[in-house]
Structure formats: structure tokens, C-alpha cells
N, C-alpha and C positions, 0 to 999 in steps of 0.2 A: 504493500498499501505507500509506501514511503514514496515512489516514483509515480506515484496516483495522483498524492499528493503533496502541494509546496512543503518542504521539511518546517519552512517559518509560519505558514497557517499549522501544521499539525501540533507545532509545540507552541504558537499563540495560545490552543486551545486546551487546555492544562488537564481537564477532565474527560477520561471517556468512557462510556459504559459501554463492553460488548457482550452480546447475548450470545451463549452455545460455548463448552467449551471443552469441547473435541479438539479433532485435527486439525480442519481449517481454524477453528477459532485460537489457538493456541499459535498457529503460525502468525494470524491476524496481531495477537495481542504482543506475540515478540517484537514483530515489525513495527506497531503503536509505540511500543515502547525505547525500541530502539531509535525512531524517530526523534525521540525527547519528551513524549506525553509525560507527563508527570505525576497522574493521578490515573488509576486504571481498575473498575470495577469489575469483575467477570460476575456473570450470570449465566445460570444453567440452572433446568430441571431437576436436576442432581446436586444439591450442595456439595456432597463431599468431593464429589469431583471438579467443581470449579473451587473448592477449598485446597485441593492438591494443587491444582495449577494457580492457583496464585501465590502458593506458598514456594513454587518452584520456580516462578517469572521473580516470582522478590526473593529470591536467592542470584537471581543474573542481575537484575538491576536494583540494587541497595539505596541508590538514589533515588528512586522513582515509589508510588506508594502503589501496593498490588492487593486487592482486597478479593473477597468474595462478597456475594450478595446470592440472598433468593429472588425468587421471580415475584413473590410478595412486598421485598422491598425496592420493587422497578418505581413508584411515585416517588419515593425519597431520593434514590440516585439520579433518574432524571431532571430531579428540579436543580441536582447538582452538577450535571455533565453537560457536557459544549459538542458532544458530540456520541452517538450509536452507531455500534458496527454493528451486523445482524450475521450470525455464524452456523445458523440453525437451517435443517432444511423446509422448515415452514416458508411455504410461497410458492417452493418447487409445482410445477406441474402438478405430480401425484402429491402434493400435501400443501391444499392450497390453504390459503389464510393470510394470519396475521400475527406476528412472535407478541405482539403486545399492543394492550389499548394505546389506538395511535390520539387519543387525548394527551397521552403525556408529550409528547411532540409540541414542541412551539420554535415559531420560525428561527430564533438559533442556534439551532440545535444543528449540526451536522450529520447525515445517516449515509449510512452505506451500508450495503448489502450487498451479501456476496453469491448469492440467487440469480442466476444468468437463462434461465429457465422456467417462465417467461423472464425478461429485458425489465418488463415492466410488471414488477410484483406489485398486487395490493400495496406491499408497506414502500415501496417506490410513490407509488402513486399518492398513495396518502399523504406521505413525507411533503412530497412538492406542493400538493392543494395544502396540504399548510405553510408555507413558504421558507422549508427547509432546503441548504443547497444538499443533492443527492449524488451520490455515487452509485449508480447500477452494479451489476454484478456483472457484466458484460465486459465493465469496465477491468475488474478485477481477471476474467478468462483473460484478454489480451495479452493483461500485464505481465501474466505470467506466460503466456505465450511469447511475446517478447524477449523476457529475460532468458528464459531456455533457447531461445534460438539464436542470442551472444553468447548463452555457454557453450552451447556445442558448436557456433559456427566461427567465436569468432567477432562475429558483424554483428552491426547495429541494423536493427529491423524497423519499418516505420509503423508506430502505433497507429498513427491514424486509417492508412492505410489497410492494417491488420483488422483494426476497429469496424471498418467500412464493410469488407468481407464478410467480417463475424456476421455482421447485422445479416447483409442478405442470406447468407446461408439460417440462420434462425429463423426468419422471417419465410423463408419458402419452406422449412420446419413446419412451419405454423401453417403454411397454408395446403401442403398436403395433408394434414393430420386432420 
């Protein structure tokens, strides 16, 4: 995510809430902390998993504050958060819905969703409607592909061209479905 968000912007928003403590969520948390986020709340349906991840990350980033929270604490956590990163399957085509009450979002929040099928999840649409700055999951997928291309070939990819092609493929798939 750091290459998708200007590092100065990530650091300016000091408090983030991240939903999901699985593999993708852990990678996103690591990226946010590497980019300079000062406070990160990890929320998962499994409080034990969130606590375990928070302890691991706190050990790696002792200058940041990493805490575990529960879904019941989301209203309080979102009042303090500058941004939200959603890292659960909720919103995927096979798992429709939203991962939190959209009333918790305010226009000051920055919202990122790692779900990319569909691109415009209910969370993405709801956050945009609230006036939030939004990063859809397609940007994450393309960012990972661009990074992998560079690692494997030593060449820089054109992320704008890749995103355009990615959106064409997703749209074609949706038409065919």
C-alpha cells in the first residue's frame, strides 16, 4: 500500500483501523507501519487472532502503537481513526455485504478495500457516497502485480496501463457472468 498512497499522507494520518487479521490483513498492517503509521488498531471476528497479530507487529514496530480491538469496539475506534483498511472477504462476489456499519464512516476518513471482485464493493460505494477518499481493491491487485513484475524482470511496469487493462478484464468477466 505505501506505493499506492503518498508516504507523507500515510504519516499525516496517524491512526488507522484495519479489519481482518488474516494473511492479507497482516501484510497490509506491515505495509502501513513501514510507511510510518503511528497507531494501528487490528479488528477481527476472532479477538485472539487480532491480539496475536497485534503483539507480533508491536514487537516489529516498537515506535508505533499496535492494538487489538473487537467488532463491538468499532464505533469508538472509528471515531479516533483517520483511515480504515478492509481486509476480509466480506464484499466479494461470493460474500456480499459490508464489513461495518457505514454510519461509522465520516468524510474525513480514508477508506481502502482490498476486495477487487467486484471493484465497486458496497463499502467502496458507501464510502464514496459519504465523501471519503477511497482506494478500491483493484489498485492493490495492480500494485502487487507491478511490484512482482519489477522483482522478476528488473523492469518497471506501467501501473496506469496495467490498471486500465485490469479494469477491462474485470468488466468483461462481469458481462459474461
